[in-house]
N, C-alpha and C positions, 0 to 999 in steps of 0.2 A: 715494398717491404722485403727485406732479406729473408730467405728461408732458413729454418733451423734444421740442419741435418745432423744425424748421429752416426758415429762409426763404432764398430766393435771388432776386436781381434780375438779369434778363437784359436788357442794354442793346442792343437791336437797332437797325437803321437806321430802320425804319418804325414799330416798336412797342417799348414797354417791357413786360416781363412780370414779375410777382411771383408766386412759387410757394411754398407751404408744404407740407412733408412731415413724416411722423414717421420715426423711426429704422428702421422696417421698409420704408421706401420708398413708403408709401401717400401719394398726393396728396390733401391735405385742402382746399386752396384755390388757385386760380390766377386772377389778374386781368390784364387787358391794356389798355394805353392807347396810342393813336396819338400820335406825336411830330410836332409842327408843323415844317414845313420851308419854306424860301423858295428860289425859283429865279428871281431877278430878271433873269437874262440867260443866254446860251448858256454851258454848262459850269459854271454856278454852282448850288451846292446847299448851303444854309446852315441849320444848326440852332442856335438860341440857347440858352445855358446855362440861363437862367431857365425857358424852355419845357421843357427836358429835366428839370430838377429838379421842376417842377410835375407832369410826367407820372410821374416816379418816385414822388413822394410820394402822388399819387392812387392809383397802383397799390398801394402799401403799405397805404394806408388801406382800400382796397376789400377787399384780402385779409384785413386785420384784422377788418373788419366781417363778412365771411363766417364767420370763426371765432368771433365773439362773445367770450365770456369766455375761450375757449381761446387767444386771442391773447396772453394774459399768460404763456403757456407757451413762447413763442418764445425760444430760448436763444441764437441766433446768426443773423447775416445774412451770406451769402456773395454774391459778385458774379461775373457772367460777361457776355459780349457781344462787341461789335465788337473786332477785333484790329488794325485799321489806321486811322489817322486822326491828328488833330492839334488841339490846343487850347491857347491861351495865356491865363493868368489873371493878374490883378494881385495885389498884396499882400493884398487882402481877399477873394480868391477870386471877384472879379467877372470875368465872361467878357469877354475883349478881342477874340479872333479869331473866336468862334463855333466850334462843333464842325464840322470839315471832314473828311469821309471821302473815300473814293476816287471817289465820284460827282461831287464837286466837282473838276473837271479843270483848273482854272486853273493848277495847279502843274506840269502836264505838261512844258512847255518846260524848266523847271528840273530835272525828273526826267531828261529826256533828256540834258541837259548833264552832270549829275552821273554818270549811268550811263556816259557816254562817258569821263569822266575817272577815276572811282573804282570802276568795276564790279568789278574784281578784289578790291579791299578789301571792298566791300559783300558779295560772295559768300563770300570766304574767312573773313572775320572776323564779319560780321553774318549770314551764312547766307542772304542773300536775293537774288533776281533783281530784285525790284521794291520798293526802299525808298520809303516814303511820307512819314514824319515829317520826314526830313532835307530832302526837296525842298520840302515845304510850309513848313518853317521859312525856307528861303532865299527862296521866293516871297513870303511875308508880309513878311519883313524888307526886301526890295527895293521892294515896291510899297505898303507901308503903314508907312513909317518912323516916323511920329509915334505910331501905335498901338503899334508894337513897343517903344518906350521905356517903356511902362506895364507890360510883362510881367515878372512875378516868377518864374513857373514855366510850363514847357510840359508838358502832360499828355495821357494817354489818357482816354477818357470815363469809365472806371471810377474812375480816380484823382480826377477832378473830383467825381464823385458821392459817393465815400467822404469826401473832404475836406469837402464841404458838409454831409453828414449827420452827420459827427463833429465839426464845428467845429474842425478841425485848424488849427494854425499853418501858414502857407504853407511853412515850412522842413521840415515833416513830411510833405509830399506824397509819394505812393508810386506805383510801377508794379510790377505783378506780372511775374516773370521770363518767363512764357509770352508776354508781349506785346512783348518788346523786339526781336524779329527784324525786324519790318517798320518799325521806326524807322529802320533803316539806320545807327544811331549806336552800336550795342552790340557787345561781344565776347560772342557768344552762348555759346560753349563755356565761358567763365569767368564768365558771368552778371554782367557788369559793363559800364559804359559804356567805349567804346573811346577811349582818349586819342589814338590815331593818327587815327581817322576824324574825331573831333570837332575835332582840331587842323587837319586838312586842310580841313574845312568852315567853320572859324572859329566853332564852336559853343562858347559859354561853358557848361562843364559844371555850373556852379553853378545854372543855370537848369533842369536836368533833375531829375526826382524820384528818390527813393531806391528802388533795386530790392529787392523783398522776395520771399519765398516764397509759393506759392499758398495755404498754410494758415496764414499769419501773421495774428494779430490786430493790426490796424493802427490801430484807432480804436474808439470806442463811440458809440452813438446819443445825440446831444445832447438836452438838455431841450427845446429849441425844435423840433427835428425830431420828437421823440416826440409833442409836442402836435399837430403837423400830421398825423401818421400814425396816431395812436391806439395806438401801441405803447409799451411801457415804456421809459423812458430807461435808458441804460447797457448796452443789448444790444451784445455784442461784434460788430464789423464785421471780417470776414475778407476778405483781398484777393481770393481766388478766382482764376480763370484765364479767359483768352480762350475764346470759345465753342467753338472747335475742340478745345482741350485739355480744357475742362470736359466736352464731349461724350464724349471718350475716357474720362474718369473715370466718368461716368454709365453708359457702356456697358461698363465693366470692360475697356477696351482699354488696358492699362497695362504688361504684361510685354513684354520685348524679343521681337520677332518677331510680335507681334499687330498686325492691320491692321483699320482701320475705314474704311468708305466712308459719308460723309454725303451723301445725295441731297437737296440743299437748294438754296436760291437760288444759292449759290456751292458747287457740288458739290466734294467734296474727299476725298482719301485720306490717312490718317494712319497711318504705320508706326512703331511704337515701337521704340526702340533704347537701348542704354546707352553708345554711343560717338558722337562727332561726326564724321561722314564726309560732307562736301559732295560733290556731283557736279561736279567741276571741269571734266570733259571736255564734258559735254552740258548741264549746269545744268538737269537734268530735274526737280528738286524743290528746295524750300527746307528749312532746318533750324530747327526750333523747340525751345525748352526744354519739357520735360514738366512735370508738376505737382509733381514732387519733384526735388531737387537730384541731378544725376548721370543724370537721364533725359532723353532727346531724342526728337524726332519728325521723321522725314523726311516732308515734307508737300507735297502737290501739290493745287492748287485750280484750278477752271475758272471764270473770271469770268462770272457771270450765267447759268450753265447751267440752273438751275431757273427763272430768270426767262425764259429763252428758251422753255422748254417751255410755261410759262403764257402767254407772248405768243402762241405758235402756237395754243394751245387757245382763247384769248380772241378772237383776231382771225379765225381761219379755220375754227373748228369748233363752238364753243359756240352753242347755240340761244338764241333770245330767251327770257328769263325762266328759263333753266336755271341751276342752281347750278354753281359751278366743280367741286365734288366730283362731281356727277352727270355733268358733261361728261368729267372724267377717267375715271370708271368706265366710261362708254360707250366712250371711246377705248380703254381697256384691252381691252374685249371685241372691238373691231374689230382692234386691233393684234395680238392673239393669232392671228388668221387669216392674217397676213402672214408669209411665210417669211423666214428670214435673208437679208440682202442686198436685201430690199425689191423683188425682181423687177427689178433693174437700176437702181433709184434710189439715188443716193449723196449724202451730205450732209457738209458741214463746218459744225458747229453753233456755232462760236465767233464770235458776232455782235459781240463786243467785243474780239476778239483773244485772245492767250494771254499768260501772264506767266512761264511756266517752260518754256523760256527766253522772255524777253520778246519779243513780236511784236505790236506795236500796229497793224500794217498788215492783218493777216488779218481777214477778215469772213465772214459766213455765205454758203454756196454750196450750191445744189442742182444736181445734174447727172444726166443720163440719164432725166429724166422723160418719160413718154409719156402718151397719152390714157387709158391704162388705170390710171394711178396715182391713188389716192384720198388724202384727208387722212391716213388711217391710215398709208399708205406714207410720207408725208412726216414724220409724227411719229415713226414707228419709225426712219427714217433719221437723224433728229436724235439719238435715244436711242442708236443704234448708234455715232454719231460720238463721243459723250461716252465711251462704253465704250472706243473705240479710243484716245482721248487718255489715259484713265486707265491702260489696259493698258501704254502706252509708259512712263508714270511708274513703274508697279509693277515693270516689268522692270528699270529703272535702279536702283530701290531694292534689289531682290533681288540684282542683279549686284554692287552695292557693299557689301552686307552678307551675303556667302556664309556666314559663321559662324552666322547665325541660321537657316539651312536654309529649307525651303519653307514658305510660309504655309499653315496647315491650313485656314483658312476666312477669308473677308472678311466682317466683320460690317457690316450695312447699317442705317443709321438715317436720319431725316429724312422729309419728306413723300413722297419717291419710294419709300420702303420699303413704302408701302401698295400698290404695284403689283407683283403676283406676276409679271406678264409682263416688266416691266423687270428685276426681280431675276434672272429666268432668262436674259435677254439678257446681263446683266453676268456671270453665272456662265459662260455659254458663251464669251464673248469672253475673259474672264480665264483660263479653264481652271482655275479655283479655285472650290470651293463658296462660295456666298453664303448668309449666315444673317441673317434678319430677327429683330428682338427684340420682346419684349413691353413694352418701356419706351418711352413716347411722347415724353417730353421729356428726353432724356439730359443736355443741357447744364444745365438747371435743377437736376435731381437731382444732377449732378456738382458744381454750386456749393454745394448743401446738404451733400454729403459732405465737401467741402473745409472748409466751416464747422465741421462736426462734428469733423473731425480737428483743426482749429485750437484748439478749446476742450477737447479731451481726451475727447469722448464716444465716439470710436472710436480704435483704435490702428493697425490694419492696413487701410489705405485700399483696397488691391486686394481683400482678402478680403471686406470689407464690400460693395464694389461688385459682386463676383461673386455674392454671396449674394442680391442683389436685382435681378438682371436675368437673363432666361432666353431661350433661342432659341425663337422662335415658329414658324419654318419654315426648312427647309434646302433649298437649290436646288443640285443636283449638275450639273456641266457635262456636256453631251452631246458625246461624242467626235467624232461626225461634224460637228456644227455648229461645234465649236471648230476643226476642221481647215479648214473653209470660211472661218470668220472670220479665221483666220491669214492667208489670202490677202488678204482685205479690209483687214486691219491694215497689211500692207505697202503696199497701195495708198493708204491714208489717210496714212501717214507720207510717202510720195513726193509725194502731191498737195499737202500743206502747203507743200513747197518750191516746187512749180510755181505754185500759186495765189497765194502771197504777193505777188509783183511785179505780178500782174494785179489783185489787190485794191487795191494801192497806186496803180496807174494809174487805176483807176475812181474812187478817192477824189480824185485830182488833177484829174479832169475836171469842171470847174465849170459848163460850158455857156456860158462867156463867149466 
């Protein structure tokens, strides 16, 4: 009997990954390719479509070569990856705009103007504090008018890759429903484009892709792409989901009331629900569509949280010729000796501001440091500050979803889940047990599961996901530490308000 193998492609900012699994969740092959990028000027970060496609196809080919003859048993390819960005292509799928993610900040003045004018609609209808696609659309249209005339469709990165691999007609371009929130152009509750918002922004809705479900088969691998990747032609391509939602699938975080914390470059909490309830009062989280129709995700993310931790390790702690992993492990040992509160050292770790609610003025702050504080104190203070930010969002989610009751445990995935010390800090701050899992790459596995669902290899997505992920370790909150952290939590929330105008003032001081 032939095996049923599943492939998923993870379209990250810096790297593309291709992973192959069997139906029992065993990882059989994983390949990784860096993506070329250009930064020709301040605030510019551009990735070209051809470079992206070359990286995707190299990844797929490398994974196929690892499998050898077994590559013929790949039954489906699912997709996951970045959830916010913008790309315009012409009638023949040629890249016009380049893939422009949040790191390319040339759109920010347009985002500020749109938020001032349409913020209520963005949040109530599109469920977002920080729309990206809509602002980048206006930026490009105003500043690159000639190029704009060539555009036949505006896409997310996964839609571009699927269209190219499947040789789709441009009219058949797609976007998965989990990706529509951060476009700012969608009616998230009804999983469709918003006529009201598109009308207000002057967006021609015929230029937008068709919204599909996460497990929909939307194309098949073309003969040309098959030759370049070494895979059989005709493999079904399933739309998949954005990395945050695919991660929820892979970690079996799918039932209402379940919560997942991804300790990654953009740390995030995802709280699964079956109703659409934005936080109109405080805007403490965004609303995403889940992987199935009728499911939603109250979602909070911290821009660059994991990047900030790596920045600190790399610039202020890591020894010459020491691997990053060894530096993190060494830091864990030192951080474990530091008591809660870091002996008076306090930090705001938001080096790039916050987005829920949007606050672009806030920057990183250390305060209370003395000669007795070590790098481990500073690093722990950053980690505690992220925990305080997440706790504020968790409290808003639970306040607005009282019918779901208390969260039994927060599941933790991502690179940060390798740190038992960090997991315990989060448990103590949250006042909720934290569980780390035995699955390393939840988003890739989630993309595979959605693919398997799309072609009928599995029926019950949640049951299959639960069967193939298990708790590695559980961290119970310490009551005494939690009580102390509650005091620091109040201080953190108060300091955000106090420090924001001071950070704004510092940024306005140019030295001229």
